[in-house]
C-alpha positions in Angstrom: 0.0 0.0 0.1 1.0 3.6 -0.3 3.4 4.7 1.9 1.0 8.0 2.5 -2.2 5.8 2.8 -4.3 6.8 5.4 -5.7 4.3 7.9 -8.1 2.0 6.2 -10.8 0.2 8.5 -12.0 -3.2 7.4 -15.1 -4.9 8.9 -15.8 -8.7 7.8 -19.2 -9.8 8.1 -20.8 -13.3 7.7 -23.9 -13.0 5.8 -27.5 -12.8 7.3 -29.5 -15.7 8.4 -30.2 -18.0 5.2 -33.4 -20.0 4.5 -33.6 -23.6 3.3 -32.7 -22.6 -0.3 -29.7 -20.8 0.9 -31.0 -17.4 0.3 -31.5 -14.3 2.7 -34.4 -15.2 5.1 -37.1 -12.8 6.5 -35.1 -12.9 10.0 -32.1 -12.2 7.7 -33.5 -9.1 6.1 -34.5 -7.5 9.7 -31.2 -8.4 11.2 -29.7 -6.7 7.8 -32.1 -3.5 8.5 -30.9 -3.4 12.1 -27.2 -3.7 11.1 -27.6 -0.8 8.4 -28.9 1.5 11.3 -25.8 0.7 13.4 -23.6 1.5 10.3 -25.5 4.7 9.6 -24.8 5.9 13.0 -21.1 5.1 12.4 -21.1 7.3 9.4 -22.7 10.2 11.2 -19.8 10.0 13.8 -16.9 9.5 11.3 -14.5 12.5 10.3 -15.5 14.6 7.3 -14.1 13.2 3.8 -14.7 9.3 5.3 -15.6 7.0 2.6 -17.6 3.8 3.6 -18.3 0.9 1.2 -19.7 -2.5 1.2 -18.4 -5.5 -0.7 -20.4 -8.7 -0.9 -19.2 -12.0 -2.1 -20.4 -13.7 -5.4 -23.1 -15.6 -3.6 -26.5 -14.6 -3.8 -27.4 -14.6 0.0 -24.3 -12.1 0.4 -25.4 -9.8 -2.4 -29.0 -9.8 -0.9 -27.5 -8.8 2.6 -25.6 -5.8 1.3 -28.8 -4.8 -0.9 -31.0 -5.0 2.1 -28.1 -2.9 4.1 -27.8 -0.3 1.1 -31.7 0.0 1.0 -32.0 0.9 4.6 -29.1 3.4 4.4 -31.0 5.2 1.7 -34.1 5.2 3.9 -32.2 6.5 6.9 -30.6 9.5 4.8 -34.1 10.5 3.6 -35.6 10.1 7.2 -32.7 12.0 8.9 -32.1 14.5 6.0 -28.6 14.5 7.3 -26.8 17.0 4.6 -23.2 15.7 6.0 -23.8 12.3 4.3 -24.1 11.7 0.5 -24.5 8.1 -1.0 -22.7 7.6 -4.2 -23.0 4.7 -6.8 -19.9 2.8 -7.4 -19.8 4.0 -11.1 -20.1 7.9 -10.2 -17.0 7.7 -7.6 -15.3 10.4 -9.7 -18.0 13.2 -8.0 -16.8 12.4 -4.7 -14.7 15.6 -3.6 -12.5 16.0 -0.6 -12.4 18.9 1.8 -16.6 19.0 1.5 -17.1 18.4 5.1 -19.3 15.5 3.9 -18.9 11.7 4.4 -19.5 9.4 1.5 -21.4 5.9 1.3 -20.4 4.1 -2.1 -23.2 1.6 -3.2 -23.4 -1.1 -5.7 -20.0 -2.4 -5.3 -19.0 -5.2 -7.6 -19.3 -8.8 -6.1 -15.9 -10.3 -4.9 -15.7 -13.8 -5.8 -12.5 -14.3 -3.3 -15.0 -13.6 -0.5 -17.3 -16.5 -1.8 -16.5 -19.6 -3.5 -17.0 -21.5 -6.8 -19.7 -24.1 -6.3 -17.7 -26.4 -8.5 -14.7 -26.2 -6.3 -13.7 -29.4 -4.4 -13.6 -27.4 -1.1 -17.2 -26.5 -1.7 -18.2 -29.9 -2.8 -16.6 -31.3 0.1 -18.2 -28.9 2.5 -21.7 -29.9 1.2 -20.7 -33.7 1.6 -19.7 -33.1 5.1 -22.9 -31.0 5.6 -24.8 -34.3 5.1 -22.8 -36.3 7.3 -23.4 -34.0 10.1 -26.9 -33.2 9.6 -26.3 -29.7 8.3 -24.5 -28.6 11.8 -21.5 -26.4 9.9 -19.7 -26.2 13.3 -18.6 -29.7 12.8 -17.6 -29.3 9.1 -15.4 -26.5 10.1 -13.8 -28.3 12.7 -13.2 -31.0 10.2 -11.6 -28.5 7.9 -9.3 -27.0 10.6 -8.0 -30.0 12.3 -4.4 -30.8 12.0 -3.0 -34.5 11.7 -2.0 -34.2 15.6 -5.7 -33.4 16.4 -7.5 -35.9 14.5 -8.2 -37.9 17.8 -9.6 -35.1 19.4 -11.8 -34.2 16.3 -12.9 -38.0 16.6 -14.0 -37.7 20.2 -16.0 -34.3 19.4 -17.8 -36.0 16.6 -18.8 -39.0 18.4 -20.0 -36.7 21.4 -22.1 -34.5 19.3 -23.4 -37.5 17.2 -23.4 -40.5 19.3 -25.4 -42.5 16.6 -23.3 -41.8 13.7 -22.4 -45.3 12.0 -18.7 -45.9 11.7 -18.7 -45.9 7.8 -19.6 -42.2 8.1 -16.8 -41.7 10.7 -14.3 -43.2 8.3 -15.2 -40.7 5.6 -13.9 -38.0 8.2 -10.8 -36.6 6.6 -9.6 -33.3 6.2 -7.8 -33.8 3.3 -11.0 -34.2 1.2 -11.4 -30.3 1.3 -8.0 -30.1 -1.1 -7.8 -26.2 -0.4 -6.4 -25.5 3.3 -8.1 -23.1 5.5 -5.1 -21.0 5.1 -5.6 -21.0 1.2 -9.3 -19.6 2.0 -7.8 -16.9 4.3 -5.0 -15.7 1.9 -7.4 -15.4 -1.0 -9.6 -13.2 1.0 -6.9 -10.9 2.5 -5.6 -10.5 -1.2 -8.9 -9.3 -2.2 -9.3 -7.0 0.8 -6.0 -5.5 0.1 -6.3 -5.1 -3.3 -9.8 -3.1 -3.1 -8.3 -1.0 -0.5 -5.3 -0.1 -2.5 -7.7 0.5 -5.4 -9.7 2.9 -3.5 -6.8 4.8 -2.0 -5.6 5.5 -5.4 -9.2 6.6 -6.3 -9.6 8.7 -3.1 -6.0 9.5 -1.7 -5.9 10.9 1.6 -9.4 10.2 2.5 -10.1 7.8 5.4 -11.6 4.4 4.0 -13.9 2.1 6.0 -14.8 -1.1 3.9 -17.3 -3.8 4.9 -17.0 -7.3 3.4 -19.8 -9.7 3.4 -18.6 -13.2 3.5 -19.2 -16.7 4.6 -18.3 -18.9 7.5 -16.1 -20.5 8.2 -13.9 -18.6 5.7 -14.1 -15.3 7.5 -13.3 -17.2 10.8 -10.1 -18.4 9.0 -9.2 -14.8 8.2 -9.7 -13.4 11.5 -7.6 -15.9 13.3 -4.9 -15.4 10.5 -5.0 -11.3 10.9 -5.1 -11.8 14.8 -1.8 -14.1 14.6 -3.9 -17.4 15.4 -2.7 -20.5 13.8 -5.6 -22.1 12.2 -6.1 -25.4 13.9 -8.8 -27.2 15.9 -7.7 -26.0 19.1 -7.7 -22.5 18.5 -10.9 -22.6 16.5 -12.6 -23.9 19.6 -10.7 -21.5 21.6 -12.5 -18.5 19.4 -15.7 -20.5 20.2 -16.2 -21.5 16.8 -18.3 -20.8 13.9 -19.7 -17.2 13.9 -23.0 -16.3 13.8 -24.9 -14.7 11.2 -24.1 -11.0 10.9 -21.3 -11.2 13.5 -18.2 -9.4 12.4 -14.6 -9.3 12.8 -12.8 -5.8 12.4 -9.1 -4.6 11.9 -7.4 -1.4 10.3 -4.6 -1.1 8.1 -2.2 1.6 7.8 1.1 1.7 5.2 0.4 -2.0 4.7 0.6 -2.8 8.5 -2.6 -4.3 10.5 -2.6 -1.6 13.8 -5.7 -3.1 15.3 -7.5 -6.4 15.0 -10.6 -7.5 16.9 -12.9 -10.7 17.0 -15.0 -11.8 19.9 -12.9 -10.0 22.5 -9.7 -11.3 20.9 -7.4 -8.5 19.7 -3.7 -7.8 18.9 -1.6 -6.7 21.7 -1.8 -2.8 21.9 1.0 -1.2 19.9 1.8 -4.1 18.0 2.0 -3.8 14.3 1.6 -6.9 11.9 2.9 -6.6 8.1 0.2 -7.8 5.9 3.0 -9.3 3.9 4.3 -11.2 7.0 0.4 -12.5 7.4 0.4 -13.5 3.7 3.9 -15.6 4.1 2.7 -16.9 7.5 -0.3 -18.4 5.8 1.6 -19.7 2.6 4.0 -21.4 4.8 1.4 -22.8 7.2 -0.5 -24.1 4.0 2.2 -25.8 2.7 2.9 -27.8 6.0 -0.5 -28.7 6.2 -0.8 -30.1 2.4 2.2 -32.3 3.5 0.0 -33.6 6.2 -2.7 -34.1 3.7 -0.4 -35.7 1.0 -1.7 -33.5 -1.5 
């Protein structure tokens, strides 16, 4: 990132509650509207010239979550008639001016596939395979994915305790290597997407504070949060952070000159004063992914 780039805030959400079709449910719509109200207050309190934007994944429920939030933000601007806030479509960003005393919300951002998934990817096929085995309990799909070879015994005990009637044949199918893509791979591609978007927005709007909201999917967004906070992605740490995040639960971090200067998720945070290079985070993920692939023999 540019040496003169201002601090960029990043908030990463899991999409809203989904229905049986995998789309945003009525409950998810209401929760997204409430989240928009929180976001609007954040915009009102932000410094002048700040730019807020929301990037969904390529998956429908993520885009629906973004659309509901943006619709409610527009309603709130009309209701409050707050002249310090302006909503600008993505394709009209050139109209954003600095030193106007305004705050801006950029809407209709293009979806980012790296915050989502390809339905034909082996990791997604495996995720659906384990959803069936674990009766749609995605917590145990995620635990299977993150477990290192030294944690397989613990994983099996967890599964037996949660699913005491699971047959031996299904237990024998529990192999993390089925995912092919490692949790570190998934965290890395999200981090790269966020970094590239931030760089692009900084070039377009130099010296203006940015707050990017990204709407992704669990457990991928949990893998990212662990990586940014310096946690190795494994079963022990996944259980320590209390597992899969809830719908519309978020993690946050701030980036300044290519370094993470603040990160927080469920009460866990970077040590105050510690700065972590994004380059170092990415290199660590690559190293850890390579080690996991050796365990998986892939």
